[in-house]
N, C-alpha and C positions, 0 to 999 in steps of 0.2 A: 749594966745594960752598953750595949754602942750606941755612939751620938746616930745619926743620921742626917746627911747634912743632901739637899736639892744642888743642884749640880751646879745654880749656881754662889748660893755656899760654899759648896767646893772649890770654886774656881777663885775665886774672893783669897780662899784658905790657903790654898795652894800660889795663890800669887805673893800672901803674906809668909809666905817659907817654908809652908807644910808639902810630902814629901804621899805621891799618886805612889799605892804600888798595884799593879796590875797582878792581880791573878789568874788571867787566863789563860787557854796553852797558845803557843810560839803560833799555828798558823793563823790562832785570831786574833791577836795582836799587828801579825805582817798586815791583814786586811786592814784594820785602822785601825787605830788611838789614839787618845787625847795632845790636844798638842796646849804641852804646859814645862814651865821654864826646865824643871826634872822630875825623874818617873825609872823607880823601881821596877821590872817585872818578876812574880818570881808564881813560877806556872802551877796554879791546887797541887797538882800533882806528885810538888817535888816538896811542898811546903809546910807537912806536921818534920819532914829533916831539917830545910833548912830556916826552917823561922828566923833561926839564930843570927844569920846577916843582916837582918835588920834592927838600922838603929832606936835605939831607944830614947835617944834626943831630940826627938820630933814627934813634932803632929806625924801620922800615918792615915791619909785616908786608903784608904780597900777599895778597887775598883775590879769589876768584871761586867760583863755581856750586859744583865736585866740586877744586877744585884744580890741576888740570893747567894754566888760562891765566897762571893766579896763576903757577906756578911757573916757566912762560916767563921772562912780567916779570924775577921775581927775581933771574932770573940773568944776565939781560940789563943790567938794575943792578947785581951784581956785579962782571962784564966795561966794564962803567961807571967804575966809580970809585967806586961806596956802597958801604960798609963794615956795614950793620948792618940787611939783610934777613933778611926769616925769610917762609915761606910758610903759609899757614894751611891745613896739612894735613885734605885733607876740604871745604874751602871752607863758604863759610855752608850748606848744605847739611845738614849735619854740627854745624855751629853748633848749627844750629833742633832739628835732629834727637834731639843730647843736652837741650836747654831752656835751650840758654842764652839773654837777649832778644834778643829781635829786632823790628824796624817793620812793620808791616803795612802796606800801602800806600803806601811808598817813604819817597821824601822830599818827593811833597806836586809839585804843579801852578805851585805858583810858584818853585820850586825849578830853576835849568839842572844837570844832573848830564856834560854839555859840557865846562863849565867846574872846572879844577881849587883846588876850593875848599874850604875847610875846611866839613863840615855839624857 
């Protein structure tokens, strides 16, 4: 079973070294994203073929718009040997609604979010 973290709990974990993995599609991330120390973008449409690019040595917090797609991705990771995985309950919309920091305008045209790299 995957742990669900509310946005406040997730922010604390992210500030202490956890890694946010956003599984939304490129156009969604470009609209706005959580402003966190580090974030990986791996769209769910590519997730099953590319999940092995994700580190196993850090806590991963999965995120999407509302929490459903990221919960699927989190469960998938647990089934494939990842041990420290959590889901952002309510997704980035709840994160934003609670007033936690976001980047509007996303990652910028110069950055490709189809690659799984740190931002």
